[in-house]
N, C-alpha and C positions, 0 to 999 in steps of 0.2 A: 180452725186455721187452714187456709188453703195453701198448698205447696206451690212454689214457683217451678218453672221448667228446670232451672239449675238444681233445685232441691230434689226433684224427681230423678234427675240424672245421677246426682250424688247417691241417692238411695239405691238406684240400680247398680251403680259401681260397687257400693258396699255389699250388695247381695252377690255380685259377681266375685268379689274377693273372698267372700265366705265360701262360695262354691269352689273357687280355685284352690283354696288351702285345705278344704275338707278331705280327709283321708278316703271317704267313701266315693268321692268323685275324681280322685287323682288319676285314675286310668282313663277317664272320659276324654274325648276329643273336644276341641274348642267349640264346635257347633252344638254339641250336646250340652256343654256348660251354659252356653247362651240360652238354649232351650229351657233349661232349669230356671234360669233367672227370669226369662219371659213369663213362665208359669207362676213364679213367686210374685212378680210384680202385678200380673193380671189378678191374682188372688187378693193381693193387698188393695188394689183399686176396687175390686168387686166388693170387698168387705167394708170399705170405707171411702166411697167415691167422692164425697164432699171434701175430705181432707186432701185429696189429690187433685182438686180443681176440676173434676169431671162434671159434665153437664147433667143437671137434674132432668131425667126423662119426663117427669110430670109437667115441667115448665114448657110452654109453647113458644117456639121461636119462629120468626117470620123469614129470617135470612141466615145464610151461611157465609162465612168468610174463608177465603183460601189462605192457608198458612204453608209457607215453605221454609225449609232449613237453609242455613248458609252452607256454601260448598265445603267449608272446612269443619262443619259440625260432625262429631264422631257418630252421633245418633241422628238419623234423618227422620224428620216428622213432616211429611208433605200430605196435604189433603184439606178437606172442607170440615170446618167446625161451626156449630150453631153459634150465633152471636146475638146478644141482647142489643137491639137497635137503640135502646136508651143510652148505650155506652158509646155510640157514634157521636163524636162531638159536632160534626157538621152534617146533620140529618138531611139538609137540602142537597147534599152531594151523593145521596144514595144511588140515584139513577146513573150518575157519572161512574160511581164505583162498580155498578153492575156492567156498564158498557166496557170498562177496562178489564173485567173478569176478576175483580177483587171480591165482589159479593155476588151471590145468586139467591133468588127467592126459593124457599123450601116448598116443595110440592106438598100440598095438604092431602093427607090420607083420607080416603072415603070413610065416612062414619057409618 
């Protein structure tokens, strides 16, 4: 099962609440607590990337898509993510998407 972004955010909030009420971390500042949560979430994703919707590194992708968060989102996720071009409904528009900066071709690593 692949988690959606809202599920991933809920998981991160749950982790934060656990850190927030934990007696061992009660003396830590806010930034330190966030650091603990980041490490926990990174470990969870590392241990089970498919359940968190992460990209399978063995799969080859031709394009990346730019993703940007809404201004009111608590957690900002801005950057490029590989995209399966088979998921683009209007493949004939790929060149247009590249021109407007929504897609970019992934540079192939030298073999």
